[in-house]
C-alpha positions in Angstrom: 61.0 -82.4 18.7 57.4 -81.1 18.7 54.9 -83.6 17.4 51.7 -82.8 15.5 48.8 -84.9 14.2 48.8 -82.9 11.0 51.4 -80.7 9.3 50.3 -78.6 6.4 53.0 -77.0 4.1 51.5 -73.9 2.5 48.7 -71.6 3.6 46.8 -71.1 0.3 43.2 -72.3 -0.2 44.1 -76.0 0.0 46.4 -75.6 3.0 44.1 -73.4 5.0 41.0 -75.7 4.5 43.0 -78.8 5.3 44.4 -77.2 8.5 41.0 -75.9 9.7 39.3 -79.2 8.9 42.0 -81.1 10.9 41.6 -78.7 13.8 37.8 -79.1 13.8 38.3 -82.9 14.2 40.2 -82.1 17.4 43.7 -82.7 16.0 46.9 -80.8 16.6 47.8 -78.9 13.4 50.8 -76.9 12.3 50.9 -74.8 9.2 54.3 -74.0 7.7 54.4 -71.0 5.4 57.6 -69.9 3.5 56.4 -66.3 3.0 56.7 -63.6 5.6 52.9 -63.5 5.8 50.2 -66.1 5.5 48.0 -66.6 2.4 50.2 -68.5 -0.1 50.2 -67.8 -3.8 46.5 -67.2 -3.9 46.6 -64.1 -1.7 50.0 -62.7 -2.6 50.5 -63.2 -6.4 47.6 -65.3 -7.7 43.8 -65.3 -7.3 43.3 -62.3 -5.0 45.7 -59.8 -6.7 44.5 -60.6 -10.3 40.8 -60.3 -9.3 41.4 -57.2 -7.3 43.3 -55.7 -10.2 40.4 -56.5 -12.5 37.8 -54.8 -10.3 40.0 -51.8 -9.8 40.5 -51.4 -13.5 36.8 -51.8 -14.3 35.9 -49.1 -11.7 38.6 -46.5 -12.5 38.3 -46.9 -16.2 34.5 -46.7 -16.2 34.4 -49.8 -18.3 30.9 -50.8 -17.2 29.4 -47.5 -18.1 30.9 -47.1 -21.6 27.8 -48.6 -23.2 25.9 -45.5 -22.4 28.6 -42.8 -22.1 30.9 -43.8 -25.0 34.3 -45.4 -25.4 36.1 -42.2 -24.1 34.3 -42.3 -20.8 36.6 -42.7 -17.7 36.1 -42.3 -14.0 39.8 -41.3 -13.6 41.7 -39.8 -16.6 45.3 -40.9 -15.9 45.4 -44.3 -14.2 48.8 -45.2 -12.8 50.4 -48.2 -11.1 50.0 -46.6 -7.7 46.2 -46.3 -8.3 46.0 -50.1 -8.9 48.3 -50.9 -6.0 46.4 -49.0 -3.3 43.3 -51.2 -3.5 45.4 -54.3 -3.8 47.3 -53.7 -0.6 44.1 -53.1 1.3 42.5 -56.3 0.0 45.7 -58.3 0.7 45.8 -57.0 4.3 42.2 -57.9 4.8 42.6 -61.4 3.5 45.6 -62.1 5.7 43.8 -60.7 8.7 40.8 -63.0 8.1 43.0 -66.0 7.7 45.0 -65.3 10.8 41.8 -65.0 12.8 40.5 -68.3 11.4 43.6 -70.1 12.4 43.6 -68.5 15.9 40.0 -69.3 16.4 40.5 -72.9 15.5 43.7 -73.4 17.4 45.9 -73.9 14.3 49.6 -73.1 15.0 51.6 -71.4 12.2 55.3 -71.3 11.6 57.3 -69.2 9.1 60.1 -70.8 7.2 61.2 -73.3 4.5 60.0 -76.9 5.0 62.0 -79.9 3.9 61.1 -83.6 4.5 63.6 -85.6 6.5 61.6 -88.8 6.2 57.9 -89.9 6.1 57.2 -88.5 9.6 59.5 -85.5 10.1 60.2 -82.2 8.5 63.0 -79.7 9.1 61.9 -76.0 8.9 64.5 -73.3 8.3 63.1 -70.1 9.7 63.6 -66.6 8.4 66.7 -66.1 10.7 68.3 -69.3 9.3 67.7 -71.5 12.4 66.5 -75.1 11.9 63.5 -76.6 13.7 62.4 -80.3 13.4 58.7 -81.2 13.7 57.2 -84.7 13.7 53.8 -85.5 12.2 51.4 -88.4 11.7 50.0 -87.0 8.5 51.1 -84.2 6.2 49.4 -82.2 3.4 51.6 -80.6 0.7 49.8 -77.4 -0.5 52.6 -75.3 -1.8 51.0 -74.3 -5.1 52.8 -73.3 -8.2 55.1 -70.7 -9.6 55.5 -69.2 -13.1 57.6 -71.2 -15.5 60.7 -69.2 -16.6 62.4 -70.7 -19.7 66.0 -69.8 -20.4 65.3 -68.0 -23.7 63.3 -65.3 -21.9 65.5 -62.6 -20.3 63.4 -61.5 -17.3 64.1 -58.2 -15.6 60.8 -58.1 -13.6 60.0 -54.6 -14.9 59.9 -54.7 -18.7 59.9 -58.5 -19.2 57.8 -60.0 -16.4 55.9 -63.0 -15.2 52.5 -63.0 -13.4 54.3 -62.8 -10.0 56.5 -59.8 -10.8 53.6 -58.1 -12.6 51.6 -57.7 -9.4 54.7 -57.1 -7.2 55.6 -53.9 -9.2 52.4 -52.7 -10.7 52.5 -50.2 -13.6 50.4 -49.3 -16.6 52.6 -49.9 -19.7 52.2 -48.0 -23.0 51.8 -51.3 -24.8 51.8 -55.0 -23.7 52.6 -58.3 -25.3 51.3 -61.4 -23.5 53.0 -64.7 -24.3 50.5 -67.5 -23.6 46.8 -67.5 -24.0 45.9 -69.7 -21.1 43.7 -68.5 -18.2 46.3 -66.3 -16.6 47.5 -64.7 -19.9 44.0 -64.0 -21.1 42.9 -62.5 -17.8 45.8 -60.0 -17.6 45.6 -59.3 -21.4 41.9 -58.3 -21.1 42.4 -56.4 -17.9 45.1 -54.1 -19.4 43.0 -53.9 -22.6 40.2 -52.4 -20.5 42.7 -49.6 -19.6 43.0 -48.9 -23.4 46.5 -50.3 -23.4 47.3 -51.8 -26.9 47.6 -55.6 -26.2 49.0 -58.4 -28.4 48.5 -62.0 -27.3 50.9 -64.6 -28.8 49.9 -68.3 -28.5 51.5 -71.3 -30.3 48.2 -73.2 -30.5 45.6 -72.3 -33.1 42.9 -71.7 -30.4 42.6 -70.3 -26.9 41.0 -71.9 -23.9 40.1 -75.1 -25.8 38.3 -76.6 -22.8 35.6 -74.0 -23.1 32.6 -74.3 -25.5 33.8 -73.1 -28.9 30.7 -70.9 -29.5 31.4 -69.0 -26.3 35.1 -68.6 -27.3 34.0 -67.3 -30.7 31.9 -64.7 -29.0 34.7 -63.8 -26.6 37.4 -63.5 -29.3 35.1 -61.4 -31.5 34.7 -59.0 -28.5 38.5 -58.8 -28.0 39.2 -58.1 -31.6 36.4 -55.5 -31.8 38.0 -53.5 -29.1 41.4 -53.6 -30.8 43.3 -56.5 -29.2 45.6 -58.4 -31.5 45.6 -62.2 -31.3 48.6 -64.0 -32.9 47.5 -67.6 -32.8 49.7 -70.4 -34.1 52.7 -68.3 -33.4 55.6 -69.4 -31.2 57.9 -67.1 -29.3 61.6 -68.0 -29.8 63.0 -65.4 -27.5 62.3 -62.1 -25.7 64.9 -59.4 -24.9 65.3 -55.6 -24.5 66.7 -53.4 -27.2 69.0 -50.4 -26.7 66.0 -48.1 -26.2 64.6 -50.3 -23.4 61.7 -51.7 -25.4 60.9 -55.4 -25.1 61.2 -57.3 -28.4 59.5 -60.7 -28.8 61.0 -62.7 -31.6 58.6 -65.1 -33.2 59.5 -68.3 -35.0 58.0 -67.1 -38.3 60.4 -64.2 -38.4 58.1 -61.5 -37.0 59.1 -59.2 -34.2 56.7 -57.6 -31.7 57.9 -54.4 -30.0 56.1 -53.3 -26.8 56.7 -51.5 -23.5 56.2 -54.6 -21.5 56.1 -58.4 -22.1 54.2 -60.7 -19.8 55.3 -64.3 -20.1 52.4 -66.5 -18.9 53.0 -69.8 -20.7 52.8 -72.4 -18.0 53.5 -72.9 -14.3 55.5 -75.4 -12.3 54.9 -77.0 -8.9 56.8 -75.2 -6.1 58.2 -78.5 -4.9 61.9 -78.3 -5.8 63.1 -77.5 -2.3 60.8 -79.8 -0.3 63.3 -82.7 -0.1 60.7 -85.0 -1.5 63.3 -87.7 -2.0 63.4 -88.0 1.8 59.8 -89.2 1.9 59.5 -91.1 -1.4 57.1 -88.7 -3.2 58.1 -88.2 -6.8 57.1 -85.1 -8.7 56.7 -85.0 -12.5 58.8 -82.9 -14.9 56.8 -79.8 -14.0 57.2 -80.3 -10.3 53.5 -81.4 -9.9 52.5 -84.3 -7.6 50.4 -87.3 -8.6 47.7 -88.2 -6.1 44.8 -90.6 -5.7 41.9 -88.6 -7.3 39.5 -89.6 -4.4 41.7 -89.4 -1.3 44.5 -87.1 -2.5 47.1 -89.4 -1.1 50.6 -89.3 -2.7 52.8 -92.4 -3.2 53.6 -92.1 0.5 50.2 -92.9 2.0 50.4 -90.6 5.1 51.4 -87.6 2.9 48.7 -85.9 0.9 48.8 -83.1 -1.7 46.1 -80.7 -2.7 45.6 -77.5 -4.7 47.5 -76.3 -7.8 50.5 -78.5 -7.0 48.5 -81.5 -8.2 47.4 -79.9 -11.5 44.0 -79.4 -13.2 41.6 -77.8 -12.4 43.9 -75.6 -10.3 41.0 -73.4 -9.0 40.8 -71.9 -5.5 37.4 -73.3 -5.0 38.3 -76.9 -5.9 41.6 -76.6 -4.0 39.7 -75.8 -0.8 37.6 -78.9 -1.2 40.7 -81.0 -2.0 42.4 -79.9 1.2 39.3 -80.6 3.3 38.8 -84.1 1.8 42.5 -84.9 2.5 42.2 -84.0 6.2 38.9 -85.9 6.5 40.4 -89.0 4.9 43.6 -88.8 7.0 41.7 -89.1 10.2 39.1 -91.5 9.1 36.2 -89.0 9.1 33.2 -89.4 6.9 33.7 -87.9 3.4 30.6 -86.6 1.6 30.4 -87.7 -2.0 31.9 -85.1 -4.3 29.4 -83.3 -6.7 29.6 -84.5 -10.3 29.9 -80.9 -11.6 31.7 -77.9 -10.4 31.9 -74.4 -12.0 34.9 -73.0 -13.8 35.4 -69.3 -13.7 37.8 -67.2 -15.8 38.0 -63.6 -14.6 38.8 -62.0 -17.9 37.0 -58.9 -19.3 34.4 -60.1 -20.0 34.1 -63.0 -17.6 33.7 -66.6 -18.7 32.1 -69.3 -16.6 31.0 -72.9 -17.3 29.6 -75.9 -15.6 28.9 -79.3 -17.0 29.5 -80.3 -20.6 30.5 -78.2 -23.6 28.8 -78.8 -26.9 31.9 -80.5 -28.3 31.9 -82.9 -25.3 28.2 -83.7 -25.7 28.9 -84.4 -29.4 31.8 -86.7 -28.6 29.6 -88.7 -26.3 27.0 -89.2 -29.0 24.1 -87.8 -26.8 21.2 -86.4 -28.7 20.9 -82.7 -27.6 19.6 -79.3 -28.3 21.0 -75.9 -27.4 19.4 -72.6 -26.4 21.1 -69.2 -26.5 20.3 -65.9 -24.7 22.1 -62.6 -25.3 22.3 -60.2 -22.4 21.2 -57.3 -24.5 17.8 -59.2 -24.8 17.2 -58.8 -21.1 15.8 -55.6 -19.6 18.6 -55.6 -17.0 21.2 -55.9 -19.7 19.8 -52.9 -21.5 19.6 -50.9 -18.3 23.3 -51.8 -17.7 24.2 -50.8 -21.2 25.6 -54.2 -22.1 26.4 -54.6 -25.8 27.8 -58.1 -25.5 27.4 -61.2 -23.4 25.6 -64.5 -23.9 24.5 -67.7 -22.2 24.4 -71.1 -23.8 22.5 -74.0 -22.4 22.6 -77.7 -23.6 19.7 -80.1 -22.9 19.4 -83.8 -23.6 16.7 -84.7 -26.1 16.1 -88.1 -24.4 15.0 -86.8 -21.0 15.2 -82.9 -21.3 17.9 -82.8 -18.6 20.4 -80.0 -18.4 23.8 -81.1 -19.6 25.8 -77.9 -19.4 25.8 -74.1 -19.1 28.4 -71.7 -20.6 28.3 -68.0 -20.1 30.5 -65.1 -21.3 29.7 -61.6 -20.1 29.1 -59.4 -17.1 28.5 -61.4 -13.9 29.1 -64.8 -15.5 30.9 -66.3 -12.5 27.9 -65.4 -10.3 25.2 -66.5 -12.7 26.7 -69.9 -13.3 25.6 -71.1 -9.8 22.0 -71.4 -10.8 23.0 -73.8 -13.6 25.3 -75.6 -11.2 22.5 -76.3 -8.7 20.0 -77.5 -11.4 22.7 -79.7 -13.0 23.8 -81.4 -9.8 20.2 -82.0 -8.8 19.4 -83.6 -12.2 17.0 -80.8 -13.3 15.4 -80.4 -16.7 14.5 -77.7 -19.1 11.1 -77.5 -17.4 12.6 -75.9 -14.3 13.7 -72.8 -16.3 10.5 -72.6 -18.3 8.1 -73.0 -15.4 9.8 -70.9 -12.7 9.8 -67.2 -12.1 13.0 -65.1 -12.0 13.4 -61.7 -10.5 12.8 -58.9 -13.0 14.8 -57.2 -14.2 17.9 -59.4 -13.8 20.5 -61.0 -15.9 19.3 -64.3 -14.5 16.3 -64.1 -16.9 18.8 -65.2 -19.5 18.2 -68.7 -18.2 14.6 -68.6 -19.1 15.3 -67.0 -22.5 17.9 -69.7 -23.4 15.6 -72.5 -22.2 12.7 -71.2 -24.3 15.1 -70.9 -27.3 16.0 -74.6 -26.8 12.4 -75.5 -26.3 11.4 -73.9 -29.6 13.8 -76.3 -31.4 13.0 -79.5 -29.5 10.6 -82.2 -30.8 7.1 -81.8 -29.3 7.0 -85.0 -27.4 4.6 -83.6 -24.7 1.8 -81.2 -24.6 3.6 -78.8 -22.3 3.8 -75.3 -23.6 6.1 -72.5 -22.4 4.5 -70.1 -20.0 6.0 -67.1 -21.8 
């Protein structure tokens, strides 16, 4: 039996960062990956495919240029699944090549197969030929990610009725699309296909979408979606989905309505990919959705030498935070110093348009009872926004009235996931409104929206000092 200091199950963002951190501490590390190639859910069916698909659609459809050239403008007239898949395959190959190089450079060993815990210090891995191999470890990190939830009342065929995995495995452009579930994944794919001028209907049992995002931002977002023809059926529950005799997908709603479309994407929830890990062998107990409970600081499970990180532990389920969780788990396992985690991290939703937030939303500030003021900037107010032909997009900033400190930033529009990092830096450094008012931003840029929003807030704030805006 081969013995390792650290065994990592899964090679997605959390797994790769845990493995590399362990190797940099001089430890022997083994990564076990069930897929034929490295990368995990993130590379093969999650983060990378969806973001690559989004960029491909925006480029081929000419979406970004329609503000100037009209709604009928397209770079490529007839966009098919093969057009979308070509770029995806190139991107996937590149990501895997980079990951393999990182592991090789850091001396991380990889092994392909299904891992199952024998006890708290051994795993059995069944390779792709069916042979079993036993490995011992001092510490382990479970980073297997999640998989789409498939309820029994949905008749999946992976072509007409699909989940987010089978959607990217067999890419095609449907004549019409129904998306069940208005969470992050559902909204991302709904807006991506809408950008291809595919008629899209979103069905969501709750009365609101993305309820963790500032409500004013979501109002702007949903207005944009409806303006371009997307149908939102909120407060509607899907009872079942099946195909009719003509091959159309029929979604049956609880209120008696039926939605007929060329494709149904079921994106209402995900479950931890832990069912086959033999967790009873090591004493780690998953919840009803297969997710693992961990210490929020160290990421240890109930078994103290076994850690878990990434989507398998639940919210926020971001690639960026998963990487940091994996790194912290490896540092804690081997007694290395752990830097304090920043109080605020950015959240990005790669819809069309993008949404990104950091810090508190207005509803959260209100719930805390903190006196505050908001400032809003619309991208069309900036010279860069006009140059780009942007008709929509806005930034909202929230400041404390007590000390003028920034409390939160929310952005919807082009480049939101890039722009948010300015707010993130100021927020984590305890900066105030004065930073945005007094500093110079490149011109013309969308980042000028920070100054516009800050000045908008300043205009509404009580004049407790003699300071005046520079512009």
